[in-house]
C-alpha positions as CSV (number, residue, x, y, z in Angstrom):
1,M,0.0,0.0,0.0
2,A,2.8,2.4,0.8
3,L,4.4,1.9,-2.6
4,L,1.0,2.6,-4.3
5,T,0.7,5.9,-2.3
6,I,4.2,7.0,-3.3
7,I,3.5,6.2,-7.0
8,S,0.2,8.2,-6.7
9,V,1.9,11.2,-5.2
10,F,4.6,11.0,-7.9
11,V,2.0,11.0,-10.7
12,L,0.2,13.9,-9.1
13,I,3.4,16.0,-8.8
14,C,4.5,15.2,-12.4
15,A,1.1,16.0,-13.7
16,V,1.2,19.7,-12.5
17,P,1.4,21.7,-15.7
18,Q,4.6,23.7,-16.0
19,R,4.2,27.3,-17.2
20,A,6.8,28.8,-19.6
21,L,8.1,32.3,-18.8
22,G,6.2,34.9,-20.6
23,Q,2.9,33.2,-20.5
24,G,1.7,35.1,-17.4
25,C,1.0,34.1,-14.0
26,N,-1.9,31.8,-13.0
27,C,-1.5,31.5,-9.3
28,A,-4.7,29.4,-8.9
29,F,-2.7,26.5,-10.4
30,D,1.0,27.5,-10.2
31,P,2.7,26.4,-7.0
32,D,4.3,28.9,-4.6
33,G,7.6,30.1,-5.9
34,T,6.8,29.5,-9.6
35,L,8.6,32.2,-11.5
36,C,5.8,32.9,-14.1
37,E,6.8,36.3,-15.7
38,A,10.1,38.1,-16.2
39,A,11.6,40.9,-18.1
40,C,15.0,42.3,-17.7
41,T,13.9,44.8,-15.0
42,Y,11.3,42.8,-13.1
43,Y,10.0,39.4,-12.4
44,S,6.8,37.8,-10.9
45,Y,6.1,34.7,-8.9
46,C,3.2,33.1,-7.1
47,E,2.9,33.2,-3.3
48,N,-0.3,32.1,-1.5
49,F,-2.3,32.1,-4.7
50,Q,-1.3,35.8,-5.4
51,V,1.1,37.3,-8.0
52,V,4.1,39.0,-6.4
53,T,6.1,41.3,-8.7
54,V,9.7,42.4,-7.8
55,Q,11.2,45.5,-9.5
56,C,15.0,45.3,-9.7
57,Q,16.9,48.2,-8.2
58,E,18.8,50.6,-10.4
59,G,22.0,48.9,-11.8
60,E,20.5,45.5,-11.4
61,V,18.6,43.2,-13.8
62,V,16.8,39.9,-13.5
63,D,19.1,36.9,-13.3
64,I,17.1,33.7,-14.1
65,E,20.0,31.6,-12.9
66,V,19.7,33.0,-9.3
67,G,16.0,33.6,-9.4
68,G,16.2,37.3,-8.5
69,C,17.9,40.5,-9.3
70,N,21.7,40.8,-9.7
71,S,24.3,43.3,-10.9
72,T,24.3,43.7,-14.7
73,A,28.0,42.7,-14.6
74,N,27.0,39.2,-13.4
75,V,24.1,38.5,-15.7
76,A,24.3,36.9,-19.1
77,P,22.9,38.5,-22.2
78,P,20.5,39.9,-23.1
79,C,19.6,41.5,-19.7
80,G,23.3,42.0,-18.6
81,V,24.3,43.8,-21.8
82,W,24.7,47.6,-21.9
83,R,23.6,49.3,-25.2
84,D,24.9,52.6,-26.6
85,C,22.2,55.1,-27.0
86,S,24.3,58.2,-27.3
87,N,23.2,58.8,-31.0
88,K,19.8,57.3,-30.9
89,A,16.4,59.0,-30.7
90,D,14.1,58.1,-27.8
91,G,12.5,54.7,-28.5
92,Y,12.7,51.0,-28.6
93,Y,15.4,49.2,-30.6
94,A,15.6,45.5,-31.6
95,N,18.8,43.7,-30.4
96,E,19.9,42.2,-33.7
97,D,22.8,40.5,-32.1
98,D,20.5,38.0,-30.5
99,N,18.2,37.6,-33.5
100,C,15.8,40.2,-32.0
101,F,15.0,37.9,-29.1
102,S,15.2,41.1,-27.0
103,Y,15.0,44.8,-27.4
104,H,16.4,47.9,-25.6
105,Y,15.0,51.3,-24.6
106,C,16.7,54.6,-25.1
107,L,15.7,57.9,-23.5
108,N,17.4,61.2,-23.8
109,G,20.5,59.5,-25.2
110,Q,20.7,57.2,-22.2
111,F,20.4,53.4,-22.2
112,M,17.4,52.6,-20.0
113,S,17.0,48.8,-20.1
114,N,17.0,45.6,-22.2
115,N,13.8,43.7,-22.4
116,L,12.8,40.2,-23.6
117,C,10.3,40.0,-26.4
118,P,7.1,38.4,-25.2
119,T,6.6,34.7,-25.9
120,G,4.7,34.0,-29.2
121,C,5.9,37.1,-30.9
122,T,7.8,37.2,-34.3
123,R,10.9,39.4,-34.2
124,N,11.3,41.8,-37.2
125,A,14.6,43.6,-37.1
126,T,13.9,45.4,-40.4
127,Y,11.1,47.2,-38.8
128,L,12.5,47.1,-35.3
129,T,9.2,45.6,-34.0
130,M,7.8,42.5,-32.5
131,L,4.7,41.3,-34.3
132,I,2.1,39.4,-32.4
């Protein structure tokens, strides 16, 4: 009987659907601690059936490897990469060096942030847009 109980519990745990990043949070089904939404400057997770969103401090970006914010110097691309905005107009720009998987935002000639393109979007570097 104990073996049957262990197998049943294993099947229930394995049957819990796993949510891919970028698909949003559904804390009615996602277990506590599930990282369910992330960009380079914030991430969201489930806790007590509620979405908790954490905004990284200035100089930090989301580091998926540690599950929180970290210094840009310690984070892999695209979030940990600084972009030159000195000669760019205010706006959003596709990061062509990663096949437009991400984009960056420039404001007043200053690099503001990198961001990940939402899941399910088609990246179009020619038009510097992400098409849904």
